[in-house]
C-alpha positions as CSV (number, residue, x, y, z in Angstrom):
1,X,-9.8,9.2,34.9
2,X,-10.3,6.2,32.7
3,X,-13.2,3.9,33.1
4,X,-12.3,0.3,31.5
5,X,-15.1,-0.5,29.3
6,X,-18.3,-2.6,30.3
7,X,-20.0,-5.5,28.9
8,X,-22.7,-3.4,27.8
9,X,-20.1,-0.8,26.0
10,X,-18.3,-3.2,24.5
11,X,-21.4,-4.8,22.9
12,X,-22.3,-1.4,21.9
13,X,-19.0,-1.1,19.8
14,X,-19.9,-4.6,18.1
15,X,-23.1,-3.2,16.9
16,X,-21.5,-0.1,14.9
17,X,-21.3,-0.9,11.5
18,X,-20.1,1.3,8.5
19,X,-21.9,1.4,5.1
20,X,-19.4,0.8,2.3
21,X,-20.7,0.7,-1.5
22,X,-18.5,0.0,-4.0
23,X,-19.0,-0.3,-8.1
24,X,-16.4,-1.7,-10.4
25,X,-16.1,-2.3,-13.9
26,X,-16.4,-5.7,-15.1
27,X,-12.7,-5.1,-16.3
28,X,-11.4,-4.9,-13.0
29,X,-11.3,-8.6,-11.9
30,X,-9.9,-9.7,-15.0
31,X,-7.6,-7.3,-15.0
32,X,-6.0,-9.0,-11.3
33,X,-6.7,-12.4,-12.5
34,X,-4.9,-11.7,-15.7
35,X,-1.9,-10.1,-14.0
36,X,-1.8,-12.3,-11.5
37,X,-1.8,-9.8,-8.6
38,X,-3.8,-7.8,-5.9
39,X,-4.0,-4.5,-4.1
40,X,-3.7,-3.4,-0.8
41,X,-5.3,0.4,-0.2
42,X,-5.3,2.5,2.9
43,X,-8.1,5.2,4.2
44,X,-7.4,7.0,7.1
45,X,-10.7,8.5,7.0
46,X,-12.5,5.5,7.4
47,X,-9.7,3.7,9.3
48,X,-9.3,0.7,7.1
49,X,-7.0,-1.3,5.1
50,X,-8.5,-3.2,2.7
51,X,-7.0,-6.2,0.4
52,X,-8.7,-6.4,-2.9
53,X,-8.7,-9.8,-4.9
54,X,-10.1,-11.4,-7.5
55,X,-12.3,-14.7,-7.5
56,X,-14.9,-16.2,-10.1
57,X,-14.7,-13.2,-12.2
58,X,-15.7,-10.6,-9.2
59,X,-13.5,-8.8,-6.7
60,X,-13.4,-9.8,-3.1
61,X,-12.2,-7.9,-0.3
62,X,-11.3,-7.9,3.2
63,X,-11.7,-4.7,5.7
64,X,-9.5,-4.5,8.6
65,X,-9.6,-1.7,10.9
66,X,-6.4,0.2,11.6
67,X,-6.9,3.5,13.2
68,X,-6.0,6.4,10.8
69,X,-4.1,4.1,8.1
70,X,-1.9,6.0,6.1
71,X,1.3,4.4,4.7
72,X,1.2,0.6,3.3
73,X,5.2,-1.0,2.7
74,X,4.9,-4.2,1.3
75,X,8.1,-6.2,1.5
76,X,9.1,-9.9,0.7
77,X,8.1,-11.5,4.0
78,X,6.2,-8.8,5.6
79,X,4.3,-5.9,5.8
80,X,3.8,-2.1,7.2
81,X,1.3,-0.2,7.9
82,X,1.3,3.1,9.3
83,X,-1.4,4.3,11.7
84,X,-2.3,6.8,14.2
85,X,0.7,7.0,16.9
86,X,2.2,3.8,15.7
87,X,3.7,1.6,12.6
88,X,2.4,-2.1,12.6
89,X,4.3,-4.6,11.0
90,X,2.5,-8.1,9.9
91,X,4.5,-11.0,9.0
92,X,3.7,-13.3,6.2
93,X,2.2,-16.3,7.6
94,X,1.3,-18.1,4.3
95,X,0.8,-21.6,6.0
96,X,-2.0,-19.7,7.6
97,X,-3.5,-19.1,4.1
98,X,-3.9,-22.5,3.6
99,X,-6.1,-23.4,6.2
100,X,-8.4,-20.3,5.7
101,X,-11.7,-22.2,4.4
102,X,-13.3,-22.5,1.7
103,X,-9.7,-24.5,1.7
104,X,-7.5,-23.5,-1.5
105,X,-8.8,-20.0,-2.3
106,X,-6.5,-17.6,0.3
107,X,-2.9,-17.7,-1.1
108,X,-1.5,-14.8,1.4
109,X,-2.0,-14.1,4.9
110,X,-0.4,-11.6,7.0
111,X,-0.5,-11.4,11.0
112,X,0.5,-9.1,13.0
113,X,3.8,-9.1,15.0
114,X,5.1,-6.1,16.2
115,X,4.2,-2.1,16.7
116,X,6.5,0.9,16.8
117,X,5.0,3.5,18.9
118,X,5.9,6.9,16.9
119,X,3.9,9.3,18.7
120,X,1.8,11.7,16.7
121,X,4.4,12.3,14.0
122,X,1.7,12.4,11.1
123,X,3.6,10.1,9.6
124,X,2.4,9.7,5.8
125,X,4.5,7.4,3.2
126,X,6.6,4.1,4.3
127,X,8.9,2.1,2.1
128,X,11.2,-0.8,2.9
129,X,14.6,-0.1,2.0
130,X,18.2,-2.0,1.8
131,X,20.2,-1.6,5.1
132,X,24.0,-1.8,4.7
133,X,23.6,-5.5,6.0
134,X,21.1,-5.7,3.3
135,X,18.3,-6.2,6.2
136,X,14.7,-4.9,5.3
137,X,15.2,-1.1,6.5
138,X,11.9,0.7,6.8
139,X,12.0,4.5,5.7
140,X,9.0,6.6,7.0
141,X,8.0,10.3,5.8
142,X,7.7,12.0,9.3
143,X,5.6,14.7,8.1
144,X,4.8,16.4,11.5
145,X,8.8,16.9,11.8
146,X,9.5,17.8,7.7
147,X,12.2,14.5,7.8
148,X,12.9,10.9,6.5
149,X,13.0,8.7,9.7
150,X,14.1,5.2,10.3
151,X,12.8,3.2,13.5
152,X,14.6,1.9,16.4
153,X,13.0,0.4,19.6
154,X,14.7,2.8,21.6
155,X,13.2,6.0,20.6
156,X,10.3,7.4,18.8
157,X,12.1,7.7,15.7
158,X,15.6,8.3,14.4
159,X,15.9,11.5,11.8
160,X,17.8,10.6,8.8
161,X,17.3,13.6,6.4
162,X,15.4,16.4,6.1
163,X,15.3,19.2,3.0
164,X,17.8,21.6,3.0
165,X,15.6,24.7,3.7
166,X,14.4,23.2,6.8
167,X,16.3,24.8,9.3
168,X,15.2,22.7,13.0
169,X,13.5,19.4,14.1
170,X,10.4,21.1,14.7
171,X,7.2,19.4,15.2
172,X,5.6,22.5,13.2
173,X,4.9,20.5,9.5
174,X,6.9,23.3,7.6
175,X,6.6,22.0,4.6
176,X,4.4,19.0,4.6
177,X,7.0,16.4,3.5
178,X,4.1,13.7,2.3
179,X,5.8,11.1,-0.4
180,X,8.6,8.8,-1.1
181,X,10.3,7.3,-3.9
182,X,12.8,4.4,-3.4
183,X,15.5,4.0,-6.2
184,X,17.9,0.4,-5.5
185,X,16.9,0.2,-2.2
186,X,17.2,3.9,-1.1
187,X,15.5,7.2,-0.9
188,X,16.1,9.1,-4.1
189,X,13.1,11.8,-4.2
190,X,10.2,12.9,-2.1
191,X,7.1,15.3,-2.5
192,X,6.6,18.6,-0.6
193,X,3.5,21.1,-0.7
194,X,6.1,23.8,-0.4
195,X,9.4,24.8,0.1
196,X,9.3,26.8,3.5
197,X,10.6,26.8,6.6
198,X,7.8,28.6,8.8
199,X,5.5,26.8,11.2
200,X,2.5,25.2,8.7
201,X,3.9,27.6,6.1
202,X,2.8,25.3,3.0
203,X,-1.0,26.1,4.0
204,X,-0.6,29.8,2.7
205,X,0.0,28.5,-1.0
206,X,-1.0,25.0,-2.5
207,X,-2.0,25.7,-6.0
208,X,1.5,26.2,-7.4
209,X,4.2,25.9,-4.3
210,X,5.1,21.8,-4.3
211,X,7.7,20.4,-5.2
212,X,9.6,17.0,-5.8
213,X,13.1,17.0,-4.4
214,X,15.8,14.9,-5.2
215,X,17.3,13.7,-1.9
216,X,21.0,13.5,-2.9
217,X,21.2,17.3,-3.6
218,X,18.3,18.5,-1.7
219,X,17.4,20.6,-5.2
220,X,14.2,20.6,-6.7
221,X,13.9,18.5,-10.0
222,X,10.0,20.0,-10.3
223,X,8.2,22.7,-8.7
224,X,5.1,25.2,-9.5
225,X,2.6,21.6,-8.6
226,X,-0.8,21.6,-7.2
227,X,0.0,19.4,-3.6
228,X,2.3,16.5,-5.1
229,X,2.3,13.4,-4.1
230,X,3.3,9.6,-4.5
231,X,6.8,10.3,-6.4
232,X,7.9,6.5,-7.7
233,X,10.5,5.4,-9.5
234,X,9.5,2.7,-12.3
235,X,10.9,1.8,-15.6
236,X,13.8,4.7,-15.6
237,X,11.2,7.3,-15.3
238,X,9.9,9.8,-12.2
239,X,6.5,9.6,-11.9
240,X,4.1,11.2,-9.8
241,X,0.8,12.8,-9.1
242,X,-0.2,16.2,-9.4
243,X,-3.1,15.5,-6.5
244,X,-4.5,18.9,-6.5
245,X,-5.6,18.9,-10.8
246,X,-6.2,14.9,-10.2
247,X,-3.4,14.1,-12.5
248,X,-1.1,11.2,-12.9
249,X,2.3,11.9,-15.1
250,X,5.9,11.7,-15.0
251,X,8.7,14.5,-14.5
252,X,10.9,15.3,-17.6
253,X,14.2,15.4,-15.1
254,X,16.1,17.3,-17.9
255,X,13.8,19.9,-18.4
256,X,12.5,20.1,-14.7
257,X,9.1,20.1,-16.2
258,X,6.3,18.1,-15.0
259,X,4.1,15.9,-18.0
260,X,0.8,14.8,-17.4
261,X,-0.3,11.6,-19.0
262,X,-4.2,11.7,-17.6
263,X,-6.4,13.6,-15.8
264,X,-9.1,11.2,-13.3
265,X,-12.0,12.8,-11.4
266,X,-10.7,13.0,-8.3
267,X,-7.8,14.1,-5.9
268,X,-4.9,11.8,-7.0
269,X,-2.9,10.1,-4.0
270,X,-1.3,6.6,-3.8
271,X,0.2,4.9,-6.9
272,X,1.8,1.6,-7.4
273,X,3.0,0.1,-10.9
274,X,2.5,-3.3,-12.1
275,X,3.6,-4.1,-15.6
276,X,2.3,-1.9,-18.0
277,X,-0.1,-0.9,-15.4
278,X,-0.3,2.2,-12.8
279,X,-2.9,1.7,-10.1
280,X,-4.4,5.4,-8.9
281,X,-6.3,5.9,-5.7
282,X,-8.7,9.1,-6.0
283,X,-10.4,10.7,-3.0
284,X,-13.6,12.9,-3.0
285,X,-12.3,15.5,-0.8
286,X,-14.7,17.9,0.4
287,X,-14.3,21.7,1.0
288,X,-12.2,22.1,3.8
289,X,-9.7,24.6,4.5
290,X,-7.1,22.5,3.2
291,X,-8.8,21.9,0.2
292,X,-11.3,24.6,-0.9
293,X,-9.3,26.7,-3.4
294,X,-7.2,23.9,-5.5
295,X,-8.2,23.1,-8.9
296,X,-9.9,20.0,-8.3
297,X,-12.4,21.2,-6.3
298,X,-14.0,23.5,-8.5
299,X,-15.4,20.2,-10.2
300,X,-18.7,19.6,-8.6
301,X,-18.3,17.3,-5.5
302,X,-20.8,14.9,-7.2
303,X,-18.2,14.5,-10.0
304,X,-15.3,13.5,-8.2
305,X,-14.6,10.4,-7.2
306,X,-12.7,8.3,-4.4
307,X,-11.5,4.5,-5.2
308,X,-9.0,3.1,-7.4
309,X,-8.3,3.8,-11.0
310,X,-6.2,1.3,-13.5
311,X,-4.2,3.1,-16.4
312,X,-2.1,2.0,-19.1
313,X,1.2,3.6,-18.8
314,X,1.4,3.6,-22.8
315,X,-1.1,5.0,-23.6
316,X,-2.7,6.9,-20.9
317,X,-6.1,5.3,-21.3
318,X,-8.2,4.3,-18.2
319,X,-8.7,0.6,-18.2
320,X,-10.4,-0.3,-15.3
321,X,-12.1,1.4,-12.0
322,X,-13.4,0.6,-8.6
323,X,-15.0,2.9,-6.8
324,X,-15.9,3.6,-3.4
325,X,-19.0,5.3,-2.0
326,X,-20.6,6.0,1.5
327,X,-18.3,5.8,4.3
328,X,-15.2,5.3,2.3
329,X,-14.7,9.2,1.1
330,X,-10.8,9.1,0.6
331,X,-7.7,6.8,-0.2
332,X,-4.3,7.4,0.7
333,X,-2.3,4.4,-0.2
334,X,-2.2,1.9,-3.0
335,X,0.1,-1.2,-3.0
336,X,0.4,-4.1,-5.6
337,X,0.6,-7.7,-4.3
338,X,2.1,-9.3,-7.2
339,X,1.7,-13.3,-7.8
340,X,-1.2,-13.0,-5.1
341,X,-4.9,-13.2,-6.0
342,X,-7.1,-13.5,-2.9
343,X,-4.9,-12.1,0.1
344,X,-5.7,-12.0,3.9
345,X,-4.5,-10.0,6.7
346,X,-6.0,-10.2,10.5
347,X,-5.6,-7.3,12.8
348,X,-6.4,-6.7,16.4
349,X,-9.2,-4.3,16.2
350,X,-11.4,-6.9,18.2
351,X,-9.1,-8.3,20.8
352,X,-11.2,-12.0,20.3
353,X,-10.0,-12.0,16.8
354,X,-6.4,-13.4,17.6
355,X,-7.0,-14.8,21.1
356,X,-6.7,-18.3,19.6
357,X,-4.2,-17.5,16.9
358,X,-0.3,-18.3,18.4
359,X,2.5,-18.7,16.4
360,X,5.6,-20.8,17.9
361,X,9.2,-22.1,16.6
362,X,9.1,-25.5,15.4
363,X,11.2,-26.3,18.4
364,X,8.6,-25.3,20.8
365,X,6.1,-26.4,18.5
366,X,7.5,-29.9,18.9
367,X,6.3,-29.6,22.8
368,X,2.7,-28.9,22.0
369,X,0.6,-31.9,22.7
370,X,-0.1,-33.6,19.0
371,X,-4.0,-32.8,19.5
372,X,-3.5,-29.6,20.0
373,X,-1.3,-29.1,17.1
374,X,-3.6,-29.3,14.1
375,X,-5.0,-29.6,11.8
376,X,-7.0,-26.0,13.1
377,X,-8.9,-24.6,10.8
378,X,-9.4,-21.0,10.1
379,X,-13.4,-20.5,8.9
380,X,-14.5,-17.1,7.0
381,X,-18.1,-17.5,6.2
382,X,-18.7,-16.0,3.0
383,X,-22.4,-14.7,2.5
384,X,-23.6,-14.7,-1.1
385,X,-23.1,-11.6,-2.9
386,X,-25.6,-10.1,-5.5
387,X,-25.0,-7.4,-7.7
388,X,-26.9,-4.7,-9.4
389,X,-25.7,-4.1,-13.1
390,X,-25.8,-0.4,-14.3
391,X,-24.4,1.2,-17.5
392,X,-21.4,2.4,-17.2
393,X,-19.5,5.4,-19.8
394,X,-16.1,4.8,-18.1
395,X,-13.9,2.8,-19.3
396,X,-15.5,3.1,-22.8
397,X,-14.8,-0.7,-23.2
398,X,-17.4,-1.5,-20.7
399,X,-21.0,-2.2,-20.7
400,X,-22.1,-2.4,-17.2
401,X,-20.6,-2.0,-13.5
402,X,-20.9,-4.2,-10.5
403,X,-22.5,-2.9,-7.6
404,X,-23.3,-3.9,-3.7
405,X,-22.5,-2.2,-0.4
406,X,-20.9,-4.0,2.5
407,X,-20.8,-3.2,6.4
408,X,-17.5,-3.0,7.9
409,X,-16.6,-2.4,12.2
410,X,-16.1,-6.0,12.0
411,X,-14.0,-8.6,10.0
412,X,-14.4,-12.3,9.6
413,X,-15.7,-14.7,11.8
414,X,-13.0,-17.1,13.2
415,X,-13.4,-20.5,14.3
416,X,-11.0,-23.4,15.5
417,X,-13.1,-26.5,15.6
418,X,-10.2,-28.8,16.3
419,X,-8.5,-26.9,19.3
420,X,-12.1,-25.8,21.2
421,X,-14.7,-27.4,19.3
422,X,-17.1,-24.9,21.2
423,X,-15.2,-21.4,20.5
424,X,-16.5,-19.3,18.3
425,X,-14.8,-16.0,17.0
426,X,-16.5,-13.5,15.4
427,X,-17.5,-10.0,13.9
428,X,-20.0,-8.9,11.6
429,X,-19.2,-8.0,8.0
430,X,-22.3,-9.4,6.3
431,X,-22.5,-8.3,2.5
432,X,-25.9,-6.9,1.9
433,X,-27.2,-6.7,-1.6
434,X,-27.2,-3.5,-3.4
């Protein structure tokens, strides 16, 4: 029997807050500002999509709730998020960004427009490709069914490819297919934990059974890896993360060998490139049945970090870092937003958040009374953020880090004063001094 929530239970839900602490090197906001880019990060353990931008020499954050958020795909005019049992598509509405106060700060905004219900397929990475009609085409890493899939409104998913050693389309997570590298708009390489054809077979050996496969041939381009993730084709080279060893590296495809470029203090997963920078996601990972015997777990828990590290791929040196503590202990995906400094995305994790947001075709908008057409403003309250500076040994060029903590479990204060003067839509998102 399903009981609809009462006002009392809704109130209790609104009071639930999750403490997230973060610290970062001063170089991180400088790096984003100089590169004129920002980041979007997913954490399925905390169920959040985090937009990370820069303003006035500081990092700025936007937390949005997506149940078990994993893969992120950034397109020219849309953004897709893989969540629990569904894949969200958010549309670019930059005209809304210009209405968020303080005026002129936000330069990009996405609003949810559709959701494909896939069922629980344990979707990992997703990526935009190009269809034969040149329309955007979303590729889905369907981990449970050990295949790459597409989306169709008539079906849960449409299988498109699976490794040649997978004999059946079964909901058994046989090889833990988890990562996808696109090349020229089409899938080129995938990562698997093991080349097995039995239910959960990859769990038997994780330290040296991982491989990266060529999608065209189905053959391994490199093998003997500890839990590989996030293959990427960048500047004519196949990059990837050997997560079980906490490393970033590339594959010498001629020799079939993985070459580590740097080793980082965490389970590496989530990789994005911009110019000479690699932004690498790190997860702390705790001792569980899956992670207890991997090499990175030999480090003390306190020595393992969660966050995003920026690496100069020409030298392999750490340039800057953003570290999460508290409720966020793992990162799944990291994507770069080129040309965007202060992004925002809105999500209906609270039904009130988008209750007064309407997007209409231009022809229909002309039928709306002029008094209701604008100029509506979206007001985001931004309390003062205080930082506590501490000494930092990483990276060497940094002498301090910026530290504070934030409570998530809500979003922003949303107001349309010109539409409904007394209307106030709010969620809790106070910044608390560290």
